[in-house]
N, C-alpha and C positions, 0 to 999 in steps of 0.2 A: 309411516303417513302422517301419523297426527303423533306431535308432541308439545306436553306442555310442562314448561320449566318453572318451579316456584313462583305459580301465581297467587294473590291477595284480590279479596273483592271486599267492598266495602258498599254497604246502604247507608249514606250519610255517616255517622259517627259508628254505626254496628259495623264488626266484622265478619262477614259469612265463609270467605274461605280464607287459609292460610297455610303459605308456603305449600300449595298442592302441584305436584308432579304427576303426568301421567303419559300413556303413549297407548297407541290402538295401531294396529297394522291391518293390511289386508286379507281378509281369510282368518278374520279372528276375531272371538266375541271379548270386550274389555267390562267386565261387570265392576259396576260401583253399588257398594252393598252400605248399608248402615238403617238404623229409627229416622223418623220422622225428623226434621228440624236440624240435620247434622250440617247440612250444604250440597246435598247432592244436586238438588235443582238448581243452584245457584251455580255449582260447576258445569252444568249443560247448557245454562243462561251462557256461560264467559265463553264455552267453546262456540256455541251459534249466532254470538254476536250483539245478545239481546242486553246485556249487561259489560259496561267495561270495566276491566280488571284496572287495580290499583298499582301493584308490582308483577314484574315476570312476564315471561312471552308463549305465546302460540303460532306455532310454527306447521303447517298442513303443507305435503308435498315436497318441503324445505323451504319453502316462501313464510316471510313472518307476515301472519294473518290476524296478529294482538288488535290490533286498530281498525280493522276492516268492517264494514258496516254488515248485517244481516243478509241482505239483498245481495253484497259482492261474495258474502261466504256459500251462499246459495248456488251463484254462477261458478263456483268452482268446487261445485261437487257435495255442499254439505246440507243435510236433510234432516232437521227437527220433529220428533214427532211428543209434542208438550204434555206434561199430565193434565189431564182434562179433556184430551183430544181436541177442543176449538175447531169442530169443524164447523161448516154454515149451516145452518137448521133450515134457512129457507129454501137454499139451493137443494138441486136435486144432488142422487148422489154422481152424476156424470159431471153434471158442473163442476163438485167439490175435488172431484179429481181433476179436473181441467184446470184449477187453480194452480195444480202442480206447473204448468207450462210456465208460469212465469219466468223462470230464469232462463227455459231454455231456449235455443236458437228456433228458427221459426219452423227448419227444415225437421228438427228431432220432437213436434209437437204431437206426439198419440199418446196412446196408454198401452205402457207394455202389456203383452200377455200375459207375463209372469203375475199380473195383477190381479186376474182374474180367475189361474190357475191356482192361485195360493189362494184367492179367498172369493171362491165361486157366488158366494152370494149378491156381491157387488154387481158383478152381470147381472142377476135377476132382478135386482133392487134399481135400476139405473134410471128408473122415471122418478122415481121416491125421492121423498123430500127428506136430507140429512136427519132432523128433527124428528122423524119419523121413527129412526132405527131404533133398533134397543143398545142399549150400553156398550155392548161386545160388538153389534156392528158396526156401531159408530167408530171404535177403537181402530177395527179392521180397516175400515174406511180413512181414517186418518193414516195410517201405516201404506195404505194403498197410495192415496193422495204423494206420500213422500215418496215411494217409489217411482213415481213417474216422472220426477225430475232425474230420473237415473244416477242415483248418489254413489257417490265414492267414499262418503261416512254418513254413516246413518244413527244421529240421537235419540234414543228414546227413552222415555221419562215414567218409568211403572207401567210399561201398557199391560199388567195384569190387574192393576187396581180395579176393585169392585166386579169382575169379569166372571163370569159363570164359567165353572171349568171344563165344558166343551172346547170353548171359544180360546180359554188360555193354551188348550192342545193347539189347537189350527194357529194361533201366535207363535208358540214355541216352536213346530214345525217351520213355520214360514222364516223364524229366525235362523235355523239350523240350515236352511237352504238357500239363504243368504250370506249365511256364512262358506257353505260350500263351493257356492262360484267362485270363491278365492278374489274377488276382485272389488269386495267390498268391507269396509273396519266398520264393525259395530258399537257402540257403547253403549250398553243397555244398566239404566239404575234403576236398582230392584230392593224390595226391604226383603224378597223371599228364598230364602237360601236354596231350594231345593231345587226351585225354575233357576235362578241363575247358577246352581253347581252343573244342569243337567246342561247348560249350552256354552257355559262358560272357559274361556281359555288362559286369561289373566283376571283376577279378584282384588281390589281396592277394596276396604272397607273405611267409611268415615266416623269421624266423630268430633263435635265441636268444630267445624270446618276445615278439618286437616284430616290425612291419610294416617290412620296408627297401624293399617297392619295391610300387607300386600305381598301375594304371592301368585305361582301361577297353577295350573292345573296338575303340573307333576310333582311341585314342590309343595303344595296346599297341606297344610297342617291343620285339618278340620277341625282339632278341640282348638288351637289357639284362634282360627277364624271365627269360632261362634263365641269364642271369652269377648275377641272384638266386638263383635257386633251386641253384646249383651252390655257394655258399657255406661 
């Protein structure tokens, strides 16, 4: 479904991504691991169209989307849950969810039942302002908003960061459920190996803007993966 081929990305003179290649398939979770500042968020920004690449190509469903704007990628089914959540604090939970309607056809503009089945607290707080929610609840809201878009590719940037353990478990169950549907590809950026290992089908470790180790669940050498993460 998604194929990233040898992309570079620059911020001015600084190179953030170096010859990065990656794939994501429906019904699979591709985990991108590594320390802070190694390029993980820059990779998701490139996939979502938030920042243009300098070299290489990105294809989605066989079509070249390398130069498409974020709104055009969203209409093709790419949803991005950024680090820091970026919900609208003055809008209600319901209004925040409905911002996910933007790329949808009018007849598809409804909140899927899955959103409330996965995150019941959102149903209970529909009339509350987003800024009144806890950090964990805001993270659930951000993921719920992405699911409103009926994504075919879901990009998640460190969804466990700063979240209490009970909600981390809820988020893990939600990702596992979406994977098991078999029609959504997930790219999950994480620092925490235990969370990623529980969910991932494919793993890529980044350092200094490049992928320095990759494997599947079946071929994982855990010692080698940990060494790569410690570089």
